[in-house]
N, C-alpha and C positions, 0 to 999 in steps of 0.2 A: 504494498500499501502507500501510494503516496504523502512526503512528509508537506502536507495542507496546514496556513496557519487559518481558523477560521476566521479571520479580517476578509480574507480572500474568497471565501463561499459565493456563490451565488442563491437569489432565490431556494431553489428545487433544493437548495443543498443545505441550510439551514436550519438551526435547531430552532425548540422553545427556549426564550430567554432562561437566561441564569434565575435561581432561586423560584424557579414552579413549583416544585415539590412541596416549599412549606409554601410559598405562596396563599393568604389568606382566602375563601372564599367569595366572591364576590369582589376581587381587584383585579386593578390591571396595570399593566406594565407603562410606569414612564420612564419614555428615554429621558437624560438628559442632553443629548445631543454629542456627547464626547468618544460614543462607543460604551457605553454604560447606563444605568436606571436601575429604578428603586420601585418594590409592587405595593401601590398605595390603593385605597379603599377608589372606586370609579366615582361614588358622590356619597354626597348624607344630604336627610332633609326631615321634615316636620311639618307636620298641621295641628298647628293650635288654634281652636275655634271653641265659639259662644254657642249653642243647640240654639235654634231656633224659637221662637217664643215671642210670637206681636202681641200676646195680649197680657203678660203679668210686667215688665218684660224680660227676658233675659239676662238684662245688666241696666242700670242705672249706673251716671256720673255723674258729677256733680263741679260742671267747664264755669272755670272763671278765667280772667283775663290773660293768664299767664299761662302758657305750657303746664299740664300736670300728666301722668303714667295712668294709662286704665290701667283699670287693676282689676278685671274680670278673674273669676277662676277659669284659666280654659281646659278643655276636654284636650286632649293630643293623640291624635292617631299619626301610624305609620313614619314612626320616629327611629331615626337610623343614624346615629351620629349628635343628635339633639336629647335635649330633656324640655321639659316646661317645669315655672315654679312659679310662685306666688308673694316669695320672699326678696327683695323688701314689694318688688309692683311685679306684676305678667310680662312675664318673659320669656325666652326660648332661647337655651342656650347654647351654643357649640361644644359637643362634647369631642369632639375627633381630634386627632391629635397631627394631623396636618395638615395647611392651610390650603382652604378655599376659597373659587370665586362664588357665592354666594346670590341667588337672585331673588328680593323677598316683594312678597305680594302682600295687602290685608284689603282688605274688605267688609263693607261693613252696611248693613239697615240701619236707621238712625229715625229720630223727630228728637224734635222740643218736643217736652213734655207739658206746658204748657206755656201762655204767653205770646209775645208778638218773634218776630222771624229775626236770625241771625244767624251772622256770616260764623263758620265753624269752621277750624284749620285743622288739622290729622295730619303727623311727621310723623316719622322712623326714629330712630333713636338707635346709636348703635354704643355700647358701653357709658352710658350714661346721655353722650352727646349727639346733637343732632345732628344725621345724615341729612348731604345735599340737596338729593335729586326727587328724594320723595317726598315730597308734601302740597299739598291738595288742600282748598277752599270750597264750604261747601254751604249753602242757606238751610240752617233748618228748622222750619216750620211746626207749628202746634195741629197734631191728627193728620199729617198727612209724613208716608214713608217714605225715605229716599235711601240712596245707595252711595258709598266714598269709595273706591280703590285706588290705593299707593302702591305704586312701582318701581321697584329702586336694587341697585347693584352694590355689592362693596364684599369687599376681601375681609374672611372670619378665619381667625387662629383660637386655639384651645382658650375655652371659659369664654372665648366674646359672646357677648349677647346684642338681641334688638327686643325694640317694646314702641310702642304707639304710644306718642305724647298726639293729646289736644286743646287748643284755645279756643277763646269766642271772641266776639268784639262787645259781650256785656258778659253774666252771669247768667247762667239756668242750666237747668237739669236734662241730659242727654238722656233718652232711651235707647237701648239699643237692643233689637228685636234678635239679631246672629251676626256672627262676624268669624272671620278667617283671617288670621296670620300664615300663611306657610311661606317657608325657608328651604327651595333646592338649592343646594352647594355641588362645585365638582372642583377634581383638583386643579389648583392655581399653578 
């Protein structure tokens, strides 16, 4: 047999990447561009949600003219690499060890519990600091359900967390019938 370096082999003779025997299920080989790489999780994700209830409603929040964290008790599904917590605020925490680029989406159904219409702002916070892109302003009317959607991307490292903050042009009680905070990340 000829003495051939692996680096000179062409496609039909290539082997599985190094470390395949010990790679965790669901991981992918991430090349470093220098002829090597590592096995890392292909993705991480979570859905933190407030179950739908337009009668009670599911959650009420006392909104002021400064940003405060929405603080419902999220139910979570499809959690892989994340966990949800309600202390000190409702937040989704990245627990994976590999850095990821994450797409964050928040959707909610809301109305003003009573009184006149007010402009309400929703925004993503990462680690207690406002994120740049995910920020919307909507009008909350009494007796009229509306929806708001936020979307943004960010990088996450282990223990980074995502929260939703809200403020309005005047104090009001915001009724929320349902909400979903989804974070889905891929290797960075």
